C-alpha positions in Angstrom: 22.5 67.3 52.7 22.8 63.5 53.1 22.9 61.0 50.4 22.0 57.4 50.5 24.8 55.0 49.7 24.3 52.8 46.7 23.3 49.3 47.7 24.8 46.2 46.1 23.8 42.5 46.1 26.9 40.4 45.8 26.8 37.2 43.9 29.8 34.8 43.9 30.0 31.4 42.3 32.3 28.4 41.7 31.6 25.5 39.5 32.5 22.4 41.6 31.9 21.1 45.1 35.7 20.9 45.6 36.1 24.6 44.9 33.2 25.3 47.2 34.7 23.3 50.0 38.1 25.1 49.7 36.3 28.5 49.5 39.4 30.0 47.9 37.5 31.0 44.7 34.5 32.3 46.6 36.6 34.4 49.0 38.7 35.9 46.1 35.5 36.9 44.3 33.9 38.3 47.4 37.0 40.3 48.3 37.1 41.9 44.8 33.4 42.8 45.0 33.7 44.2 48.5 36.7 46.3 47.5 34.8 47.7 44.6 31.8 48.5 46.7 33.8 50.3 49.4 35.9 52.2 46.8 32.6 53.6 45.4 31.1 54.4 48.8 28.4 51.8 48.5 27.1 49.2 50.9 26.6 45.5 50.6 22.9 44.6 51.1 23.5 40.8 51.0 25.9 38.2 49.7 24.8 35.1 47.8 27.1 32.2 47.3 26.7 29.2 45.0 28.5 26.1 43.8 27.0 25.3 40.4 27.7 25.4 36.7 27.4 28.8 35.0 25.5 27.0 32.2 22.6 26.5 34.6 20.5 29.6 34.4 18.1 28.1 37.0 20.6 28.3 39.9 18.7 28.9 43.2 21.0 31.4 44.8 21.3 33.3 41.5 17.6 33.6 41.2 17.3 34.8 44.8 20.0 37.4 44.2 18.3 38.7 41.1 14.9 38.8 42.9 16.4 40.9 45.8 18.1 43.3 43.4 14.8 43.8 41.5 12.8 44.3 44.7 15.2 46.8 46.3 16.6 48.5 43.3 20.1 47.5 44.4 22.9 46.7 41.9 23.8 43.1 41.3 27.6 42.8 41.4 30.0 40.0 40.5 33.7 39.8 39.9 33.5 38.6 36.3 30.7 38.3 33.8 30.9 34.5 33.6 30.1 34.3 37.3 26.7 35.6 36.6 26.0 33.7 33.4 27.6 32.2 30.3 25.0 32.9 27.8 23.9 36.0 25.9 20.3 35.1 26.5 20.7 35.1 30.3 22.4 38.5 30.2 19.6 39.8 27.9 17.0 38.7 30.4 18.7 40.7 33.2 18.7 43.8 31.0 15.0 43.2 30.1 14.1 42.9 33.8 15.9 46.3 34.4 18.4 44.7 36.8 21.3 47.0 37.4 24.5 45.0 36.8 28.1 45.8 37.8 31.1 43.7 36.8 34.2 44.4 38.8 36.4 43.3 35.8 34.7 45.9 33.5 33.3 48.4 36.0 32.4 51.1 33.5 30.8 48.8 31.0 27.5 49.9 29.5 24.8 47.5 28.2 26.4 47.3 24.8 29.8 46.4 26.2 28.3 43.8 28.5 26.6 42.2 25.5 29.8 42.1 23.5 31.7 40.4 26.4 28.8 37.9 26.8 28.9 37.1 23.1 32.7 36.6 23.2 32.5 34.5 26.3 29.8 32.3 24.8 31.8 31.8 21.7 34.9 30.9 23.6 33.0 28.5 25.8 31.7 26.7 22.7 35.1 26.6 21.2 36.5 25.2 24.4 33.8 22.5 24.4 34.6 21.5 20.9 38.3 21.3 21.7 37.5 19.2 24.7 35.2 16.9 22.7 37.9 16.4 20.1 40.6 15.6 22.7 38.4 13.2 24.6 37.4 11.5 21.4 41.1 10.8 20.6 41.7 9.4 24.1 38.5 7.3 23.9 39.6 5.9 20.6 42.8 4.8 22.3 40.9 2.9 24.9 41.5 5.4 27.7 38.8 5.4 30.4 37.6 8.9 31.1 35.9 10.8 33.8 34.1 8.9 36.6 34.9 5.6 34.7 38.5 5.9 35.7 39.6 3.4 38.4 39.7 5.2 41.8 38.1 8.4 40.4 35.7 8.6 43.4 38.0 7.2 46.0 37.6 9.3 49.2 34.9 11.4 47.4 32.0 9.1 47.4 29.9 11.7 49.2 30.3 14.0 46.2 29.1 11.4 43.8 26.0 10.6 45.9 25.3 14.4 46.4 25.6 14.9 42.6 23.1 12.0 41.9 20.6 13.3 44.5 20.8 16.8 43.0 20.4 15.5 39.5 17.4 13.5 40.5 15.8 16.4 42.3 16.3 18.7 39.3 14.9 16.1 36.9 11.9 15.5 39.1 11.1 19.2 39.3 11.4 19.6 35.5 9.1 16.6 34.9 6.5 17.9 37.3 6.5 21.3 35.7 6.3 19.8 32.2 3.4 17.6 33.2 1.5 20.1 35.4 -1.5 20.3 33.1 -1.7 16.5 32.7 -1.6 16.0 36.4 -4.4 18.5 36.9 -6.6 16.7 34.4 -5.8 13.2 35.5 -5.9 13.6 39.3 -9.7 13.7 39.7 -10.1 10.6 37.6 -7.4 8.7 39.4 -8.6 9.7 42.8 -12.2 8.8 42.0 -11.1 5.3 40.9 -9.3 4.3 44.0 -9.3 0.5 44.2 -10.1 0.1 40.5 -7.8 -1.9 38.2 -5.0 -0.2 36.2 -6.7 -1.2 33.0 -10.0 0.4 34.1 -8.2 3.6 34.9 -6.6 3.4 31.4 -10.0 3.3 29.8 -11.3 6.2 31.9 -8.3 8.4 31.0 -8.7 7.6 27.4 -12.4 8.3 27.5 -11.8 11.7 29.1 -9.3 12.6 26.4 -6.3 12.8 28.7 -3.0 12.3 26.9 0.0 10.5 28.3 3.2 12.5 29.1 4.5 11.4 25.6 1.4 12.8 23.9 -0.3 9.4 23.2 -4.0 8.9 23.5 -3.5 5.3 24.6 -2.6 4.5 28.2 -0.9 1.4 29.5 -1.1 -0.1 33.0 2.5 0.7 33.5 1.9 4.3 32.5 -1.0 4.6 34.9 1.1 3.1 37.7 3.8 5.8 37.1 1.1 8.5 37.0 -0.3 7.4 40.3 3.1 7.5 41.9 3.8 11.0 40.4 0.5 12.3 41.8 1.1 10.8 45.2 4.6 12.4 45.3 3.0 15.8 44.7 0.7 15.6 47.7 
């Protein structure tokens, strides 16, 4: 009688571009996952790698890994719980979605144990943030320049700064578009029908139609309409 080997979707993550470029952290996590899979007679369906903060639950590769695990019934595996997520809410969502989860560091953990580890990790993360804020506050009070404000901070790494800015802009643009989707749907027909009309005329038309601004105001300004037209054009 033949048995089908358990399939695993491997997810590995580091937090910074520098760590990603070195690949040391990613390779160590991948090795731990592969060893666990082989020891249990399983097979790796696919590996997903990511360089992003664990506090971001909207990570693209993470979402793809979860989607594949759900679709195939495979087990999502990572080396440590904080590689998957750093919030109890994110872990709870995986449980709610019936995603089988395996943590190499705690391989025999049941759902309750995973929750406990998530709670402790979340609390420790917040404690760490508080300690960091206090330490940085002391340094700032002494006039010490911190982070990217330090002289020479980006020397030889300008490409990382630019990549970070582009990523932040793209994320912000996506969030704004999602938040204003209903507004754009209401406003688009009016704006498109009034091609060539003045901004003030479009303001009046939007107000007459009861379309609210992104800030929830019933009053439109020419500047607001100009930004609206730019946003609608960018969606096409």
